[in-house]
C-alpha positions as CSV (number, residue, x, y, z in Angstrom):
1,M,-3.7,-18.4,1.4
2,K,-6.6,-18.6,4.2
3,S,-5.6,-22.1,5.1
4,F,-1.9,-20.9,5.7
5,T,-3.2,-17.8,7.9
6,V,-5.2,-20.0,10.0
7,T,-2.4,-22.5,10.3
8,A,0.1,-19.8,11.2
9,F,-2.3,-18.4,13.6
10,V,-2.8,-21.6,15.3
11,I,0.9,-22.1,15.6
12,S,1.3,-18.5,17.1
13,L,-1.3,-19.4,19.5
14,L,0.3,-22.6,20.4
15,L,3.7,-20.9,21.0
16,L,2.5,-18.2,23.1
17,G,0.6,-20.6,25.2
18,Q,4.0,-22.3,25.7
19,S,5.8,-19.0,26.7
20,A,3.0,-18.3,29.0
21,V,3.8,-21.4,31.0
22,F,7.5,-20.9,30.7
23,A,7.2,-17.4,31.8
24,A,5.1,-18.7,34.8
25,G,8.4,-20.1,36.2
26,A,9.4,-23.6,37.3
27,A,8.2,-22.9,40.8
28,E,4.8,-22.3,39.8
29,T,2.5,-25.3,39.2
30,V,0.3,-24.8,36.2
31,D,-3.3,-26.3,36.5
32,P,-4.1,-28.0,33.1
33,D,-7.8,-27.1,33.6
34,E,-7.5,-23.3,34.1
35,R,-8.3,-21.1,31.4
36,V,-5.4,-19.0,30.2
37,T,-5.8,-15.5,28.6
38,L,-3.3,-14.8,25.9
39,T,-2.6,-11.2,25.3
40,Q,-1.6,-9.5,21.9
41,M,-0.6,-6.0,21.5
42,K,-1.1,-4.4,18.1
43,W,-1.9,-1.3,16.1
44,G,-4.9,-0.4,14.2
45,S,-8.2,-2.7,14.8
46,V,-9.1,-5.7,16.7
47,S,-11.5,-6.9,14.2
48,L,-9.4,-8.9,12.0
49,T,-7.5,-10.6,14.9
50,E,-10.9,-11.4,16.6
51,R,-12.3,-12.9,13.4
52,R,-9.2,-15.2,13.2
53,A,-9.5,-16.3,16.7
54,Q,-13.1,-17.1,16.3
55,R,-12.4,-19.3,13.3
56,I,-9.7,-21.1,15.0
57,F,-11.8,-21.8,18.1
58,E,-14.5,-22.9,15.9
59,E,-12.1,-25.3,14.0
60,F,-10.3,-26.3,17.3
61,P,-13.0,-26.1,20.1
62,E,-10.7,-27.5,22.8
63,L,-8.6,-24.4,22.5
64,G,-11.9,-22.2,22.9
65,E,-12.5,-24.1,26.1
66,K,-9.1,-23.5,27.7
67,M,-8.0,-19.9,26.4
68,D,-9.5,-16.4,25.8
69,M,-7.5,-14.0,23.6
70,E,-7.3,-10.2,24.3
71,V,-6.0,-7.7,22.0
72,I,-4.8,-4.3,23.1
73,I,-4.6,-1.6,20.6
74,A,-1.3,0.3,21.4
75,G,-2.1,3.2,19.0
76,A,-2.4,4.0,15.2
77,H,1.1,2.8,14.1
78,D,3.5,0.1,14.6
79,R,5.9,2.6,16.3
80,D,2.9,3.1,18.8
81,V,3.2,-0.5,19.9
82,A,6.9,-0.6,20.0
83,E,6.8,2.4,22.4
84,Q,3.9,1.2,24.6
85,F,5.9,-2.4,24.6
86,C,8.9,-0.8,25.7
87,L,7.3,1.2,28.5
88,Q,5.4,-1.9,29.6
89,L,8.7,-3.9,29.9
90,A,10.4,-1.2,31.7
91,A,7.4,-1.0,34.3
92,G,7.5,-4.8,34.6
93,R,3.7,-5.2,34.5
94,N,1.0,-5.6,31.7
95,I,3.4,-7.1,29.4
96,P,1.4,-9.0,26.6
97,D,2.1,-12.6,25.6
């Protein structure tokens, strides 16, 4: 079960990284040596997500060299995350990956 969780998390990070590149737009040039910060919004606590990210960066040090993980707690419940996400989309800024 742990290997599945780690694998799913790695795949999520890679997909988020790709979406960040596509969100940057075709007109922008992305420097492959530049560090990328992936932002995740969730409810509750950041401890589990930080532990997972740490394990992945230990297992795949090349990811740790190229990206940082930022976790934003939007509230105590999933409805808080949905509300905060909708507000950020409407404002057009600070939208998590």
